[in-house]
C-alpha positions in Angstrom: 11.4 24.7 24.6 10.7 25.9 21.0 12.0 23.5 18.4 12.0 20.5 20.7 9.4 18.7 18.5 11.8 18.7 15.5 14.7 17.5 17.6 12.6 14.6 18.9 11.5 13.8 15.3 15.1 13.7 14.0 16.1 11.6 16.9 13.4 9.1 16.3 14.3 8.8 12.6 17.9 8.2 13.5 17.1 5.6 16.2 14.6 3.9 13.9 17.1 3.7 11.0 19.7 2.3 13.4 17.3 -0.4 14.6 16.3 -1.1 11.0 19.9 -1.6 9.9 20.5 -4.0 12.8 17.4 -6.0 11.8 18.4 -6.0 8.1 21.3 -8.3 8.8 19.1 -11.1 10.0 16.3 -10.8 7.4 16.5 -13.5 4.6 16.1 -12.2 1.1 12.7 -13.9 0.6 11.3 -12.3 3.8 12.9 -9.0 2.8 10.9 -9.0 -0.4 7.7 -9.7 1.4 8.3 -7.0 4.0 9.1 -4.6 1.1 5.8 -5.3 -0.6 3.9 -5.0 2.7 5.5 -1.5 3.2 4.5 -0.6 -0.3 0.9 -1.7 0.3 0.6 0.2 3.6 2.2 3.3 2.0 -0.4 3.2 -0.8 -3.2 3.1 1.8 -1.6 6.0 3.7 -1.6 8.0 0.5 -5.1 7.0 -0.5 -6.5 7.9 2.9 -4.8 11.3 2.7 -6.2 12.0 -0.8 -9.7 10.9 0.2 -9.7 13.0 3.3 -8.6 16.2 1.5 -10.5 15.6 -1.8 -13.9 14.1 -0.9 -16.6 15.6 1.4 -20.3 15.1 2.1 -22.7 17.7 0.9 -26.4 17.1 1.6 -25.8 13.3 2.0 -23.9 13.1 -1.3 -20.2 12.7 -2.0 -18.6 15.6 -3.8 -15.0 16.4 -4.7 -12.8 19.5 -4.4 -9.4 20.5 -5.7 -9.5 17.8 -8.3 -8.1 20.0 -11.1 -5.6 21.5 -8.7 -4.2 18.1 -8.0 -4.0 17.3 -11.8 -2.4 20.6 -12.6 0.0 20.4 -9.6 1.3 16.9 -10.7 1.6 17.8 -14.4 3.2 21.2 -13.9 5.3 20.0 -11.0 6.4 17.0 -13.1 7.4 19.2 -16.0 9.4 21.5 -13.8 11.0 18.6 -12.0 12.0 16.9 -15.3 13.5 20.2 -16.7 15.6 20.7 -13.5 16.2 16.9 -13.3 15.8 16.8 -9.5 16.2 13.0 -9.5 19.7 13.4 -11.0 20.7 16.0 -8.4 19.4 13.8 -5.6 21.5 10.9 -6.9 24.6 13.1 -7.0 23.9 14.3 -3.5 23.4 10.7 -2.3 26.6 9.6 -3.9 28.5 12.5 -2.4 27.2 11.7 1.1 27.9 8.0 0.6 31.5 8.7 -0.4 32.0 11.1 2.5 30.9 8.5 5.0 32.5 5.6 3.2 29.4 3.4 2.8 29.4 0.3 0.8 26.5 -0.8 -1.4 24.3 0.3 -4.2 24.1 4.1 -4.8 20.6 3.9 -6.3 19.4 2.0 -3.2 20.9 4.6 -0.9 19.3 7.5 -2.8 15.9 5.7 -3.1 15.9 5.2 0.7 16.8 8.9 1.2 14.1 10.2 -1.2 11.4 7.8 -0.1 11.8 8.4 3.6 12.2 12.2 3.2 9.0 12.5 1.2 7.0 10.4 3.7 8.4 12.3 6.7 8.1 15.9 5.3 5.0 16.0 3.1 1.8 16.2 5.1 -0.3 18.3 7.3 1.3 17.1 10.6 4.7 18.4 9.6 3.4 21.8 8.9 0.8 22.2 11.7 3.0 20.5 14.2 6.0 22.8 13.4 3.7 25.9 13.6 2.4 24.9 17.0 6.0 24.2 18.2 7.1 27.6 17.0 4.2 29.7 18.2 3.3 28.0 21.5 6.1 25.5 22.3 3.5 22.7 22.0 5.2 19.8 20.4 2.5 17.1 21.0 1.6 16.9 17.2 5.3 16.5 16.3 5.8 13.9 19.0 2.9 11.8 17.6 4.5 12.2 14.1 7.9 11.3 15.5 6.6 7.9 16.7 5.1 7.1 13.3 8.2 8.3 11.5 10.4 6.2 13.8 8.4 3.1 13.0 8.5 3.7 9.3 12.3 4.4 9.4 12.8 1.0 11.0 11.0 -0.7 8.2 12.6 1.5 5.5 16.1 0.9 6.8 15.5 -2.8 7.1 14.5 -3.1 3.5 16.4 -0.3 1.7 19.4 0.5 3.9 21.4 3.4 5.3 20.0 6.1 3.1 17.2 6.5 5.7 19.7 8.2 7.9 20.1 11.1 5.4 16.3 11.8 5.5 16.8 13.2 9.0 18.5 16.2 7.3 15.4 17.4 5.3 13.2 16.8 8.4 15.5 19.1 10.4 15.7 21.8 7.8 12.0 21.7 6.7 10.3 21.5 10.1 13.0 23.6 11.8 12.5 26.4 9.3 8.8 26.4 9.7 9.2 26.5 13.5 11.7 29.3 13.4 9.6 31.3 11.0 6.2 30.4 12.5 5.3 33.9 13.3 5.9 35.1 9.7 4.4 32.1 8.0 1.2 31.7 10.0 -0.7 34.4 8.1 0.0 32.8 4.8 -0.5 29.1 5.8 -4.2 29.0 5.8 -6.1 25.7 6.5 -7.1 25.7 2.8 -3.5 25.9 1.7 -2.4 23.2 4.2 -5.1 20.9 2.9 -4.1 21.4 -0.7 -0.4 20.8 0.0 -1.4 17.7 2.0 -3.5 16.5 -0.9 -0.7 16.7 -3.4 1.7 15.2 -0.9 -0.6 12.3 -0.3 -0.7 11.6 -4.0 3.1 11.5 -4.0 3.1 9.1 -1.0 0.7 6.9 -3.0 3.3 6.9 -5.8 6.0 5.8 -3.4 3.8 2.8 -2.5 3.4 2.0 -6.2 7.2 2.1 -6.6 7.5 -0.5 -3.9 4.9 -2.8 -5.5 5.9 -2.6 -9.2 9.1 -2.8 -11.2 8.3 0.4 -13.2 9.7 3.3 -11.1 7.9 6.7 -10.9 10.5 9.4 -10.5 9.2 10.8 -7.3 12.1 13.3 -7.0 11.0 15.0 -10.3 7.5 15.3 -9.0 8.6 17.2 -5.8 7.8 20.7 -7.3 4.1 19.6 -7.4 3.8 20.5 -3.7 4.7 24.1 -4.4 1.9 24.6 -7.0 -0.9 25.0 -4.4 1.3 27.6 -2.6 1.8 29.6 -5.9 -1.9 29.2 -6.7 -3.0 30.7 -3.3 -0.6 33.6 -3.6 -1.9 34.4 -7.1 -5.5 34.3 -5.7 -4.5 36.6 -2.8 -2.7 39.0 -5.2 -5.7 39.1 -7.5 -7.9 39.9 -4.5 
């Protein structure tokens, strides 16, 4: 069944968030802070590993780098565009709207932070793209199933520390992965392995930034950096246009 992988992924996120909220009630504040820092540390390492895998390679027994300037340009240009649009503000408004609709109590910023953090972690990465393509082209959802297990575990931890906003992250997972699955036949010629690697590189840098937010009091506006993941796409299209 085509699209089953995304359905499983969304289900795992919702179930994980439900379990996380149940556990949240019994976690003391002191333990909650420790768990939050542990999540931040592990998220940092997930981002670092992603960057290292896509940026560094061995050439004749020496370490070399690739796409370094692309990463810098993507973050700078993406950040400028995001700040001009003020994506973070729109995300807060959307979070507040959803919160009011479902009559949740609590801090709006926490709700939005949970939504943005979980959405980024679940949507940005090679597994989301490759898995959705496989699901749409062949009906093979094994990659998305593996991703679903990991997302489910992370949604438990995120919901236990940040709250109900994790539920809302199921929506971008559904729209993002579902769209790639439905349009797999049209998108495959454009989504080369090079482009996927470049998008994954930028996404991993953003995941690292999420971890930094967990560990420090100074907050990086991740929402305003979201356009950075589109810069490699534009870059590849320009290269293709120029021949």
